[in-house]
C-alpha positions as CSV (number, residue, x, y, z in Angstrom):
1,X,89.0,127.0,98.1
2,X,91.6,124.7,98.4
3,X,91.5,121.6,95.8
4,X,90.3,125.0,93.4
5,X,94.3,126.5,94.1
6,X,95.2,123.5,93.8
7,X,93.7,121.8,90.3
8,X,95.2,126.4,89.5
9,X,99.0,125.4,89.8
10,X,98.7,122.2,88.7
11,X,97.8,123.6,85.2
12,X,99.5,125.9,85.5
13,X,102.7,123.5,86.5
14,X,101.8,121.6,82.9
15,X,101.0,124.5,80.8
16,X,105.0,125.4,82.2
17,X,105.5,122.1,81.3
18,X,104.8,121.9,77.6
19,X,105.6,125.2,76.7
20,X,109.1,124.3,77.6
21,X,108.9,120.7,75.6
22,X,107.7,123.3,72.2
23,X,111.5,124.7,72.3
24,X,113.6,125.5,68.5
25,X,116.5,122.6,69.1
26,X,120.1,124.6,70.1
27,X,121.8,125.3,66.3
28,X,125.2,124.3,65.6
29,X,128.1,125.5,67.6
30,X,125.5,125.9,70.8
31,X,124.6,129.3,70.0
32,X,120.5,130.2,70.7
33,X,119.1,129.0,67.4
34,X,117.4,131.5,65.4
35,X,114.6,130.2,62.6
36,X,113.9,127.5,61.1
37,X,112.2,127.3,57.4
38,X,109.8,124.8,55.2
39,X,109.2,124.2,52.3
40,X,106.9,121.8,50.0
41,X,107.5,122.7,46.5
42,X,109.6,120.3,44.2
43,X,112.5,120.9,43.5
44,X,113.2,122.5,39.8
45,X,116.4,120.5,38.2
46,X,118.3,122.1,35.1
47,X,121.1,120.2,33.4
48,X,123.9,122.2,34.3
49,X,127.2,120.7,35.4
50,X,128.7,121.1,38.2
51,X,132.3,122.7,37.7
52,X,134.8,122.0,40.5
53,X,137.3,125.3,41.1
54,X,139.7,124.7,43.2
55,X,139.1,126.7,46.5
56,X,138.8,130.3,43.8
57,X,136.5,132.7,43.8
58,X,133.8,132.6,40.7
59,X,133.4,136.3,39.1
60,X,130.3,135.8,37.6
61,X,129.7,139.8,36.5
62,X,127.5,140.6,34.0
63,X,128.2,141.2,30.9
64,X,128.3,145.1,29.4
65,X,128.8,147.3,32.1
66,X,129.1,145.2,35.1
67,X,125.3,146.6,36.8
68,X,123.0,143.9,38.0
69,X,119.5,144.3,35.6
70,X,118.2,143.9,38.6
71,X,118.3,145.5,42.3
72,X,116.7,142.4,44.0
73,X,117.7,142.0,48.1
74,X,119.0,139.2,50.2
75,X,115.9,138.2,51.0
76,X,113.6,138.2,48.7
77,X,116.2,136.0,46.8
78,X,115.7,133.6,49.3
79,X,112.4,133.7,48.5
80,X,111.7,132.7,45.1
81,X,114.5,129.8,46.1
82,X,112.2,128.8,48.8
83,X,109.1,129.0,46.8
84,X,110.9,127.1,44.1
85,X,112.9,124.5,46.6
86,X,111.8,121.9,49.0
87,X,114.7,123.5,50.8
88,X,115.8,120.8,54.1
89,X,115.3,122.5,57.6
90,X,118.6,125.9,58.0
91,X,118.6,128.1,61.1
92,X,118.3,131.5,59.6
93,X,120.7,133.6,60.9
94,X,120.4,136.6,62.6
95,X,123.4,139.2,62.8
96,X,124.3,138.2,66.8
97,X,124.2,135.3,65.1
98,X,126.3,136.6,61.5
99,X,128.3,138.2,63.6
100,X,129.8,135.9,66.3
101,X,130.4,132.5,64.0
102,X,131.1,134.4,60.7
103,X,133.1,138.3,62.6
104,X,129.8,139.5,59.6
105,X,128.9,143.1,60.4
106,X,125.5,143.2,59.3
107,X,124.7,146.8,59.5
108,X,127.5,146.9,57.1
109,X,125.5,144.8,54.7
110,X,122.2,145.9,52.4
111,X,120.7,143.6,52.8
112,X,121.8,139.0,54.0
113,X,120.3,135.6,54.1
114,X,122.8,133.0,56.4
115,X,121.0,130.2,56.4
116,X,123.0,126.9,56.6
117,X,121.9,123.4,58.4
118,X,123.2,121.4,61.2
119,X,125.7,119.3,62.4
120,X,125.4,116.6,60.5
121,X,123.7,118.7,56.4
122,X,126.6,121.2,55.4
123,X,123.5,122.4,53.1
124,X,124.2,126.1,53.0
125,X,122.8,129.3,50.8
126,X,124.6,132.3,51.9
127,X,123.5,135.2,49.8
128,X,125.0,138.7,50.6
129,X,123.9,142.3,48.9
130,X,126.9,144.3,49.8
131,X,126.6,148.7,49.9
132,X,129.7,148.3,47.3
133,X,133.7,149.2,47.6
134,X,136.1,147.3,50.2
135,X,132.8,145.7,51.5
136,X,132.2,142.6,48.9
137,X,136.7,141.9,49.5
138,X,135.4,141.9,52.7
139,X,132.7,139.7,52.4
140,X,134.5,137.7,50.2
141,X,137.2,136.5,52.9
142,X,134.8,135.9,55.0
143,X,133.0,133.9,52.6
144,X,135.4,132.2,51.7
145,X,136.7,131.5,55.5
146,X,133.6,129.0,55.9
147,X,134.1,127.2,52.5
148,X,137.2,126.3,53.7
149,X,136.0,125.1,56.4
150,X,133.5,122.8,55.7
151,X,136.2,121.4,52.6
152,X,138.9,121.0,55.1
153,X,139.7,117.4,54.6
154,X,138.9,117.1,58.7
155,X,134.6,117.8,57.5
156,X,135.0,115.6,54.4
157,X,135.7,113.2,56.2
158,X,133.0,113.9,59.8
159,X,130.4,114.3,56.0
160,X,131.7,111.7,53.3
161,X,128.2,111.7,52.2
162,X,127.7,115.2,51.5
163,X,131.5,115.5,50.0
164,X,131.0,116.3,46.6
165,X,128.0,118.7,47.7
166,X,130.6,120.5,49.0
167,X,134.2,119.8,47.1
168,X,131.5,121.5,43.8
169,X,130.3,124.5,45.7
170,X,132.4,127.6,45.9
171,X,131.2,131.1,47.0
172,X,131.2,134.0,44.0
173,X,130.3,137.2,44.1
174,X,128.2,139.2,41.3
175,X,128.0,143.5,41.0
176,X,127.6,143.7,45.2
177,X,126.7,140.9,45.7
178,X,128.1,137.7,47.3
179,X,127.3,133.9,47.5
180,X,127.6,130.5,48.8
181,X,125.1,128.1,47.3
182,X,126.0,124.2,49.4
183,X,122.8,122.2,48.3
184,X,121.8,119.1,45.5
185,X,120.3,121.7,43.5
186,X,122.9,124.0,43.9
187,X,123.2,125.1,40.1
188,X,118.8,125.3,39.1
189,X,120.3,127.0,43.2
190,X,122.4,129.6,41.4
191,X,120.7,129.8,38.4
192,X,117.3,131.5,40.6
193,X,120.8,133.6,42.0
194,X,122.5,135.2,38.7
195,X,118.9,135.5,37.1
196,X,117.9,138.3,39.9
197,X,120.5,140.6,40.9
198,X,121.5,140.1,37.1
């Protein structure tokens, strides 16, 4: 009887130790890590040149009446990006994450995806569909703050191999959408975004 109990206790202890080994690593900033994503498709390349805009928000409003052609959610747009690109491991921020790290209130947004790399990778894909009105300006300002921190000289010195990629990025808006893409495949990813929002 004692042997059975000892074997059962040893098995329970082994299971507890192995369960602790499977936890996700801490995300940047010491917060609990949101879900990771991975994709295995080959990237799609475009011939569009990358243009720097000096930190200004670029307005990509569609021609005509200014209404977006489609009404895709941020999640649907991100799923399409994942289907076409082999993205690095990115943390997907939940409502608490985006509030704590960026001051974005998820309940005030129509939909959002805030995916970011770890402290050694500048990759970011932020797609935010606002509910319109004053929310657009607020989200723009907060994403400009994110971009401002990433493009600071201190960060560019910290990630010199990614400095050109960071400098090439910009916060963009179209209709009720505001987005920021920092990626080696920025142009092609932004082409997917613009095709799905208008």
